[in-house]
N, C-alpha and C positions, 0 to 999 in steps of 0.2 A: 240517701243515709237507711237501710233497712232494720227494723224494730222488730223487736219480739218481747214478749211478754214472762213474765213468772206469779207467780202465785205463793204467797204466804201467810194461810189459814185462810180469811175472808178480804186480804186487801190483794189486788192485783198491782206490780209495779213495771212500767218498762224501762228496756234494758236493749242497748246497742248491741245486733247481732252481728260477730264476728264472723265464726262458724261452725260446721257441725260438734266438731271437737271440744271450741270453746263453750258453745251450746251443752256438751255431756258434760264437763265438767262443773260447769257453775250450778245443773241443775243439782249432780250428785250433791257438791258444798253444801247449798241449797236442806238439802235432802237430810245433812249428817247435824246444821243448825236444828232445823227442826224436830230432830228426834233429842236432842236433847235437851232442847227446847220440856221436850215434853219429859225428861224422864227415862228417858229408853235407851240412851248412851252413856255408857262414863266421859 
């Protein structure tokens, strides 16, 4: 099994690597969540 990771502020969490498209989708989902948490998006 291949692994990748994601950063959330100061923490790093492992995640299963599926493919580049899924990795990109997860990235933008996390970006949106982080911006909402910081009050940058409605």
